[in-house]
C-alpha positions as CSV (number, residue, x, y, z in Angstrom):
1,M,-24.3,-28.3,35.2
2,N,-21.6,-25.9,34.0
3,R,-21.7,-22.7,35.9
4,S,-19.2,-19.9,35.4
5,S,-17.7,-18.0,38.3
6,S,-19.9,-14.9,37.5
7,D,-23.0,-17.0,38.2
8,L,-21.7,-17.7,41.7
9,V,-20.6,-14.2,42.6
10,P,-23.4,-11.8,43.7
11,V,-23.6,-8.6,41.8
12,D,-22.0,-5.7,43.7
13,P,-22.9,-2.4,42.0
14,E,-20.0,-0.5,43.6
15,R,-17.5,-3.1,42.5
16,H,-19.0,-3.1,39.0
17,A,-18.8,0.7,38.8
18,L,-15.2,0.6,40.0
19,E,-14.2,-2.0,37.4
20,A,-15.9,0.1,34.7
21,R,-13.9,3.2,35.8
22,I,-10.7,1.1,35.8
23,A,-11.4,-0.2,32.3
24,R,-12.1,3.4,31.1
25,A,-8.9,4.6,32.7
26,K,-6.9,1.9,31.1
27,G,-8.4,2.8,27.7
28,R,-7.4,6.5,28.2
29,I,-3.9,5.5,29.2
30,V,-3.5,3.4,26.0
31,E,-4.8,6.3,23.9
32,D,-2.3,8.6,25.6
33,L,0.5,6.2,25.0
34,E,-0.4,5.9,21.3
35,W,-0.6,9.7,21.0
36,A,2.8,10.1,22.7
37,T,4.3,7.4,20.4
38,T,3.0,9.2,17.4
39,L,4.5,12.5,18.6
40,L,7.8,10.8,19.3
41,Y,8.0,9.2,15.9
42,G,7.2,12.5,14.3
43,A,9.9,14.3,16.3
44,A,12.4,11.6,15.4
45,R,11.5,11.9,11.7
46,S,11.9,15.7,11.8
47,A,15.2,15.4,13.6
48,G,16.4,12.8,11.1
49,R,15.5,15.1,8.2
50,G,17.3,18.0,9.9
51,L,20.3,15.9,10.6
52,G,20.4,14.7,7.0
53,T,20.2,18.3,5.8
54,L,23.0,19.3,8.2
55,V,25.3,16.4,7.0
56,V,24.7,17.4,3.3
57,S,25.4,21.1,4.1
58,V,28.6,20.4,6.0
59,G,29.7,18.0,3.2
60,L,29.2,20.7,0.6
61,F,30.9,23.3,2.7
62,L,34.0,21.0,3.2
63,A,34.0,20.2,-0.5
64,G,34.0,23.9,-1.3
65,I,36.9,24.5,1.1
66,V,38.9,21.7,-0.4
67,A,38.2,22.9,-4.0
68,A,39.1,26.5,-3.1
69,A,42.4,25.3,-1.5
70,W,43.2,23.2,-4.5
71,I,42.4,26.0,-7.0
72,R,44.5,28.5,-4.9
73,R,47.4,26.0,-4.8
74,R,47.2,25.4,-8.6
75,R,47.3,29.2,-9.2
76,G,50.5,29.5,-7.1
77,Q,52.4,27.0,-9.2
78,V,54.7,28.2,-11.9
79,H,54.4,26.1,-15.1
80,I,57.6,25.9,-17.1
81,T,57.5,24.2,-20.4
82,F,60.6,23.4,-22.5
83,R,60.2,23.4,-26.3
């Protein structure tokens, strides 16, 4: 005759209630961790977009400075042509 261990252990209502509370608490912890993970990924995504915008903006700014310096330098040169 195959008996499981639950057949041999008498039912204790206090222990059963405690195990049910522990299982519900574990479920709530898992839900909270999933929620926190979602928030973290959302924050990382937003930060990544902001960082990308910053990099592009700084790149355009530096390109503008280089272009302005190049134009200013070209204007200062005297062009002499011999015919």
